[in-house]
C-alpha positions as CSV (number, residue, x, y, z in Angstrom):
1,M,0.6,14.0,-52.0
2,F,3.5,16.5,-51.4
3,I,5.2,18.7,-54.1
4,Y,8.8,19.8,-53.8
5,S,9.0,23.6,-54.5
6,P,12.4,25.1,-53.7
7,F,11.6,28.8,-53.8
8,D,14.5,29.8,-51.7
9,A,17.0,28.0,-53.8
10,A,15.5,29.5,-56.9
11,D,15.8,33.0,-55.5
12,R,19.4,32.5,-54.7
13,K,20.3,31.0,-58.1
14,L,18.4,33.8,-59.9
15,Q,20.3,36.5,-58.0
16,I,23.7,35.0,-58.8
17,F,22.8,34.5,-62.5
18,M,21.4,37.9,-63.0
19,S,24.5,39.4,-61.5
20,E,26.7,37.6,-64.1
21,S,24.6,37.4,-67.3
22,C,21.1,38.2,-68.6
23,N,21.3,35.8,-71.5
24,S,17.8,34.5,-72.2
25,R,19.0,31.0,-72.9
26,H,20.7,30.7,-69.6
27,F,17.8,32.2,-67.9
28,S,15.4,29.6,-69.4
29,W,17.7,26.8,-68.2
30,L,17.7,28.3,-64.7
31,M,14.0,28.5,-64.5
32,K,13.5,24.9,-65.6
33,S,16.1,23.7,-63.1
34,C,14.6,25.7,-60.2
35,F,10.9,25.1,-61.0
36,P,10.6,21.6,-62.4
37,N,7.4,20.0,-63.7
38,P,5.2,19.4,-60.6
39,N,3.6,16.4,-62.4
40,H,6.9,14.5,-62.7
41,K,6.6,11.2,-60.9
42,S,10.0,11.4,-59.3
43,L,8.8,14.4,-57.2
44,I,5.6,12.9,-55.9
45,I,6.0,11.7,-52.4
46,T,3.4,9.1,-51.2
47,P,3.1,8.2,-47.5
48,Q,3.9,4.6,-46.6
49,L,0.9,2.5,-45.6
50,L,0.7,1.6,-42.0
51,N,1.2,-2.0,-41.0
52,P,-2.4,-3.3,-40.7
53,T,-1.3,-5.8,-38.1
54,L,0.1,-3.1,-35.7
55,T,-2.1,-2.9,-32.6
56,L,-1.7,-1.6,-29.0
57,S,-1.0,-5.1,-27.8
58,S,1.9,-5.5,-30.2
59,L,3.9,-2.9,-28.2
60,P,6.6,-4.0,-25.8
61,D,5.7,-4.2,-22.1
62,D,7.4,-0.9,-21.2
63,L,5.6,1.1,-23.9
64,L,2.3,-0.6,-23.2
65,L,2.7,0.2,-19.4
66,E,3.2,3.8,-20.3
67,C,-0.1,3.8,-22.2
68,L,-2.1,1.8,-19.7
69,S,-0.8,3.8,-16.7
70,R,-2.5,7.0,-18.0
71,V,-6.0,5.4,-18.2
72,P,-8.6,6.9,-15.7
73,S,-9.1,4.8,-12.6
74,S,-12.8,4.2,-13.5
75,S,-11.6,2.2,-16.6
76,L,-9.1,0.0,-14.8
77,P,-11.6,-2.8,-14.0
78,S,-12.4,-3.1,-17.7
79,L,-8.8,-3.0,-18.8
80,S,-7.9,-5.9,-16.5
81,L,-10.4,-8.1,-18.3
82,V,-9.1,-7.5,-21.9
83,C,-6.5,-10.3,-21.8
84,R,-4.2,-12.1,-19.4
85,R,-1.2,-10.0,-20.4
86,W,-2.9,-6.7,-19.6
87,F,-4.2,-8.2,-16.3
88,Y,-0.7,-9.0,-15.1
89,L,0.7,-5.7,-16.3
90,I,-1.9,-3.7,-14.5
91,L,-1.2,-5.6,-11.3
92,S,2.6,-5.3,-11.6
93,P,4.7,-3.1,-9.3
94,S,5.9,-1.1,-12.3
95,F,2.3,-0.1,-13.1
96,I,1.6,1.1,-9.6
97,L,4.9,3.1,-9.6
98,L,4.0,4.8,-12.9
99,R,0.5,5.7,-11.5
100,R,2.2,7.2,-8.4
101,Q,4.6,9.3,-10.6
102,L,1.7,10.5,-12.7
103,R,-0.3,11.3,-9.5
104,L,-3.2,9.1,-10.7
105,S,-3.0,6.6,-7.8
106,H,-5.0,7.5,-4.8
107,P,-4.8,5.6,-1.5
108,S,-7.9,4.5,0.3
109,L,-8.6,3.1,3.7
110,F,-10.3,-0.3,3.5
111,A,-12.2,-1.6,6.6
112,F,-13.4,-5.2,6.7
113,S,-15.9,-6.6,9.2
114,P,-17.3,-10.2,9.3
115,S,-20.8,-10.7,10.6
116,L,-23.3,-13.5,10.8
117,S,-25.0,-12.3,7.6
118,G,-21.8,-12.0,5.6
119,V,-18.8,-9.8,5.0
120,F,-19.1,-6.1,5.1
121,S,-16.5,-3.6,4.0
122,A,-16.2,0.2,3.7
123,T,-13.7,2.5,2.0
124,L,-12.5,6.0,2.8
125,S,-10.7,7.9,0.0
126,F,-7.7,10.1,0.6
127,P,-5.7,12.4,0.6
128,S,-7.9,14.8,2.5
129,P,-10.6,13.2,4.5
130,R,-12.7,15.7,6.5
131,P,-15.2,15.1,9.3
132,A,-17.9,15.8,6.7
133,A,-16.5,13.0,4.5
134,T,-18.3,9.7,4.5
135,W,-17.4,6.1,4.2
136,D,-18.5,4.1,1.1
137,L,-20.1,0.9,2.2
138,S,-19.0,-1.1,-0.9
139,L,-19.4,-4.8,-0.2
140,C,-21.7,-7.4,1.4
141,L,-21.2,-11.0,0.6
142,P,-23.3,-13.8,2.1
143,I,-20.4,-16.2,2.7
144,N,-19.4,-18.4,5.6
145,T,-17.2,-16.3,7.8
146,A,-16.8,-18.6,10.9
147,S,-13.0,-18.7,10.5
148,L,-12.7,-14.9,10.1
149,H,-14.5,-13.8,13.3
150,S,-11.4,-13.6,15.5
151,L,-10.1,-10.3,13.8
152,P,-8.4,-11.6,10.6
153,R,-5.2,-9.9,9.4
154,L,-5.4,-7.8,6.2
155,V,-2.6,-7.0,3.8
156,S,-2.6,-5.5,0.3
157,I,-0.6,-5.9,-2.9
158,G,-1.7,-3.2,-5.3
159,P,-5.5,-3.3,-5.6
160,R,-5.6,-6.9,-4.2
161,I,-6.5,-7.3,-0.5
162,Y,-5.8,-10.6,1.2
163,I,-8.1,-11.3,4.2
164,I,-6.2,-13.9,6.2
165,G,-8.2,-15.9,8.8
166,R,-7.3,-18.7,11.1
167,N,-7.8,-21.5,8.6
168,S,-8.9,-19.7,5.4
169,M,-7.9,-16.8,3.2
170,L,-9.8,-14.6,0.7
171,R,-8.6,-12.2,-1.9
172,Y,-10.6,-9.2,-2.7
173,N,-10.0,-7.1,-5.8
174,A,-10.7,-3.4,-5.0
175,W,-11.1,-2.6,-8.7
176,T,-13.4,-5.4,-9.8
177,H,-15.0,-6.2,-6.4
178,H,-14.4,-9.9,-7.0
179,V,-13.7,-12.2,-4.1
180,T,-11.7,-15.4,-4.6
181,A,-10.8,-18.1,-2.1
182,K,-7.1,-18.8,-1.7
183,S,-4.9,-21.4,0.0
184,P,-4.9,-21.0,3.8
185,M,-1.8,-20.9,6.0
186,L,0.0,-24.1,6.7
187,F,-0.5,-23.7,10.4
188,P,-3.9,-22.3,11.7
189,R,-3.2,-19.2,13.7
190,K,-5.1,-16.4,15.4
191,K,-3.8,-13.0,16.5
192,F,-0.7,-13.2,14.4
193,S,1.4,-10.6,12.6
194,A,1.4,-10.2,8.8
195,A,3.1,-7.9,6.3
196,V,4.1,-7.7,2.6
197,V,7.7,-7.7,1.4
198,S,8.6,-7.7,-2.3
199,N,5.0,-8.7,-3.2
200,K,5.0,-11.8,-0.9
201,I,3.1,-12.2,2.3
202,Y,4.8,-13.1,5.6
203,V,3.1,-14.2,8.8
204,A,4.6,-15.0,12.2
205,G,3.5,-15.6,15.8
206,G,-0.1,-16.2,16.9
207,G,-1.6,-19.1,18.8
208,G,-2.1,-22.5,17.2
209,S,-0.5,-25.9,17.1
210,G,3.0,-25.7,15.7
211,A,2.3,-22.1,14.5
212,A,4.0,-20.0,17.2
213,S,7.6,-20.3,16.0
214,A,7.2,-20.8,12.2
215,V,7.5,-17.9,9.8
216,E,5.5,-18.6,6.7
217,E,5.8,-17.0,3.2
218,Y,2.9,-16.8,0.7
219,D,3.6,-16.5,-3.1
220,P,0.5,-15.0,-4.8
221,E,1.7,-16.1,-8.2
222,T,1.6,-19.8,-7.2
223,D,-0.9,-19.6,-4.4
224,T,1.4,-21.6,-2.1
225,W,2.7,-21.2,1.5
226,R,6.0,-22.4,2.8
227,V,8.0,-22.1,6.1
228,V,11.1,-19.9,5.6
229,A,12.3,-19.5,9.2
230,Y,11.6,-19.9,12.9
231,S,11.0,-17.1,15.3
232,Q,13.4,-16.4,18.2
233,R,10.4,-15.3,20.3
234,M,7.0,-16.8,20.2
235,R,4.4,-14.0,20.4
236,Y,0.7,-14.0,20.6
237,G,-1.4,-10.9,19.6
238,C,1.5,-9.4,17.7
239,I,1.4,-6.8,14.9
240,G,3.2,-6.9,11.5
241,A,4.9,-4.2,9.5
242,A,7.5,-4.1,6.7
243,V,10.2,-1.5,5.6
244,D,13.2,-2.0,3.3
245,G,13.0,-5.8,3.2
246,V,12.6,-6.3,6.9
247,F,9.6,-8.0,8.5
248,Y,8.8,-6.4,11.9
249,V,7.0,-8.6,14.5
250,I,5.8,-6.1,17.1
251,G,4.4,-6.4,20.6
252,G,2.2,-9.2,21.8
253,L,2.4,-11.6,24.7
254,K,4.9,-14.4,25.3
255,I,3.7,-17.9,24.4
256,G,4.8,-20.6,26.8
257,G,7.1,-20.5,29.8
258,A,6.4,-19.1,33.2
259,S,4.0,-16.3,33.9
260,G,3.0,-14.2,36.8
261,N,4.9,-11.7,38.9
262,G,8.3,-13.4,38.7
263,A,10.8,-13.5,35.9
264,G,8.2,-14.8,33.5
265,G,6.1,-11.8,34.1
266,I,9.0,-9.4,33.4
267,E,9.8,-11.3,30.2
268,A,6.2,-11.1,29.1
269,H,6.4,-7.3,29.6
270,V,9.6,-7.2,27.4
271,Y,7.7,-9.0,24.7
272,A,4.8,-6.5,24.9
273,S,7.1,-3.4,24.4
274,S,9.6,-4.8,21.8
275,M,9.8,-5.9,18.2
276,D,11.7,-8.6,16.3
277,L,13.3,-7.8,12.9
278,F,13.5,-10.5,10.2
279,D,15.6,-9.8,7.1
280,V,13.6,-11.5,4.4
281,E,16.4,-11.6,1.8
282,A,19.2,-12.8,4.1
283,R,16.8,-15.1,6.0
284,V,18.3,-13.9,9.3
285,W,17.0,-12.2,12.5
286,L,18.4,-8.8,13.3
287,R,18.8,-7.4,16.8
288,S,15.5,-6.9,18.6
289,R,14.4,-3.3,19.4
290,A,12.5,-2.1,22.5
291,V,10.2,0.9,22.7
292,P,11.8,3.6,24.9
293,G,10.0,3.8,28.3
294,G,8.4,0.4,27.9
295,G,4.6,0.2,27.8
296,C,2.4,-2.2,25.9
297,V,2.2,-1.9,22.2
298,V,-1.4,-1.1,21.2
299,A,-1.1,-0.5,17.5
300,A,1.7,-0.1,14.9
301,C,2.2,0.4,11.1
302,A,4.8,1.5,8.6
303,V,4.8,4.7,6.5
304,A,7.5,6.1,4.2
305,G,10.5,4.3,5.8
306,Y,9.4,4.6,9.4
307,V,7.5,2.3,11.8
308,Y,5.0,4.1,14.0
309,V,4.1,2.5,17.3
310,L,1.3,3.4,19.8
311,T,1.9,2.2,23.3
312,S,-0.1,2.3,26.5
313,H,1.4,3.2,29.9
314,V,-1.4,2.3,32.3
315,V,-3.4,5.6,32.0
316,E,-1.7,7.4,29.1
317,L,-0.8,6.7,25.4
318,S,2.6,7.4,23.8
319,F,3.2,7.6,20.1
320,W,6.7,6.7,18.8
321,R,8.5,6.7,15.4
322,F,11.2,4.2,14.6
323,D,13.6,5.0,11.8
324,A,13.6,1.8,9.7
325,R,15.4,3.1,6.6
326,R,18.3,0.8,6.0
327,K,19.2,2.3,2.6
328,C,19.2,6.1,2.5
329,G,19.8,8.0,-0.6
330,G,20.2,4.9,-2.8
331,D,23.4,3.7,-1.0
332,D,23.9,1.0,1.6
333,S,24.5,3.3,4.5
334,N,22.1,3.0,7.4
335,E,22.8,6.2,9.2
336,G,19.8,6.9,11.5
337,F,18.5,3.3,11.3
338,G,17.2,2.2,14.7
339,E,16.6,5.7,16.2
340,W,13.4,6.3,18.2
341,C,11.6,9.7,18.2
342,K,8.6,10.5,20.4
343,M,5.8,12.1,18.5
344,K,2.6,14.0,19.5
345,S,0.2,11.7,21.2
346,P,-3.3,11.2,19.7
347,P,-6.0,13.6,21.1
348,M,-7.8,11.3,23.4
349,P,-8.9,11.7,27.1
350,T,-6.0,11.6,29.5
351,Q,-5.8,9.5,32.7
352,I,-7.9,6.7,31.2
353,R,-6.9,3.1,31.6
354,L,-7.3,1.1,28.3
355,D,-8.3,-2.5,28.8
356,G,-9.1,-5.4,26.5
357,T,-12.5,-4.0,25.7
358,V,-11.0,-1.2,23.5
359,R,-8.7,-2.0,20.6
360,F,-7.1,0.1,17.9
361,C,-5.8,-0.6,14.4
362,C,-3.0,1.5,12.9
363,V,-2.7,1.9,9.1
364,G,-0.2,3.8,7.0
365,V,-1.8,5.6,4.0
366,G,0.2,7.2,1.2
367,D,3.5,8.8,2.1
368,N,2.6,10.9,5.1
369,K,-0.6,9.6,6.8
370,V,-1.1,7.4,9.9
371,I,-4.7,6.4,10.5
372,L,-5.6,5.2,14.0
373,V,-9.0,3.4,14.0
374,Q,-10.8,2.2,17.1
375,V,-12.0,-1.1,15.9
376,V,-13.4,-2.6,19.1
377,G,-15.0,-1.1,22.1
378,C,-16.0,2.4,23.1
379,I,-13.9,5.0,25.0
380,D,-17.1,6.7,26.3
381,D,-17.9,3.5,28.2
382,L,-14.5,3.6,29.9
383,L,-15.1,7.3,30.8
384,R,-18.5,6.4,32.2
385,R,-17.2,3.5,34.3
386,S,-14.5,5.8,35.7
387,G,-17.0,8.4,36.7
388,R,-15.9,11.0,34.0
389,S,-18.4,13.2,32.4
390,Q,-16.4,13.7,29.2
391,R,-18.1,12.2,26.1
392,G,-17.7,12.3,22.3
393,F,-15.6,9.2,21.7
394,K,-18.1,6.6,20.5
395,D,-17.5,3.4,18.6
396,G,-15.5,3.5,15.4
397,L,-13.3,6.6,16.3
398,V,-11.0,7.5,13.4
399,L,-7.9,9.8,14.0
400,V,-5.6,11.0,11.2
401,Y,-1.9,11.9,11.9
402,D,-0.1,14.0,9.3
403,S,3.6,13.0,9.6
404,G,4.6,16.1,7.6
405,G,2.9,18.6,9.9
406,G,3.1,16.5,13.0
407,E,-0.6,17.1,13.9
408,W,-3.6,14.9,14.5
409,S,-7.1,15.5,13.1
410,R,-10.4,13.6,13.4
411,G,-11.8,11.7,10.5
412,P,-15.2,10.4,9.9
413,D,-16.2,7.6,12.3
414,L,-16.6,4.0,11.0
415,P,-20.1,3.1,9.8
416,E,-22.3,1.5,12.4
417,V,-22.4,-1.8,10.5
418,I,-18.6,-2.0,10.6
419,R,-17.6,-3.3,14.0
420,R,-14.7,-5.5,15.1
421,A,-13.0,-4.3,11.9
422,A,-9.6,-5.0,10.4
423,C,-8.2,-2.2,8.2
424,V,-5.6,-1.9,5.4
425,S,-4.5,0.8,2.9
426,V,-5.2,0.1,-0.8
427,E,-4.2,2.1,-3.9
428,C,-7.0,2.7,-6.3
């Protein structure tokens, strides 16, 4: 209960009155007008009762997102189980964006490895992994992985990781640790490219009947695949990336046609050192781009508007950055788009010939990290076979490139149980 007591007004009226008259009758009237009866019902202010039906869920989506985005990461798995509406809000791009703005979203590197006993995975948290940091071995599922053995492709949409195999697909939720089987691709493939554009998955290339030229699109909301285009070049062993609505199909070998030392061999080399660009919205292919100096693309990924490409030139590695920003500063200008820049090469032994026994995976993490993971083979074995005494590059080598400082550092090696791994970045 609140009482209205206008002391300031009374003081001013009293000063004015006393300056004009000291009549007791007028003074009594002034006192009553300035200091009314506090028990009078017209002066009692009662707060309005809150609507008993008003709950957090009754808020509009934008306000509810503002509330949910401030919840600690450890509580997100529980929140996603409250109701269907909260589940979809937490998985929406707006929620992820708000978490980034509040600096509550932390990227993690997820490594997946199928084995005869099941599916293993490990996670490495960022932003500052050190050699003393350790991987968190977080999953072991005794499921049939026969179709996932040939290095499946991994993509992520928020906390959901899609493990795409030749004729099967799994979805793993990094928050709840639940695994769900999803619809496989229309055409069985292996060693294909995959990337996410506008919360939809795109795949292209790879070996398989009818699969080489078809570009497929997967809609997570309806769990359906469809063919949206056909590739100009049929690539096998290619790598996928996406920036500003463009799906990049990078490297790989030519499928079909002549091979050998003639024109077919030259064309195959062009495939290995180039990338095709597919504009998802316009459904058109843009002009292909080639890596300066040639070489064979070993690994590639996208980070903060750039595509980073690691190439092998017989006995040395080169690291390149491609400017993929089609819309700079919020306008439609594309100044700088398509420019290549040579970056500092990863710190690995020089004059070493990489063969098919050693493979790398390149993953963009956050806004400024490129993670290079040796997923197959051992560089020490290559050094031993070449008669070199240098050692220290065992299985599961992890190198971290800081695009801001332009320097490489060594991260913690993959766990021994994680071999022939596929990697992806996930926001947790």
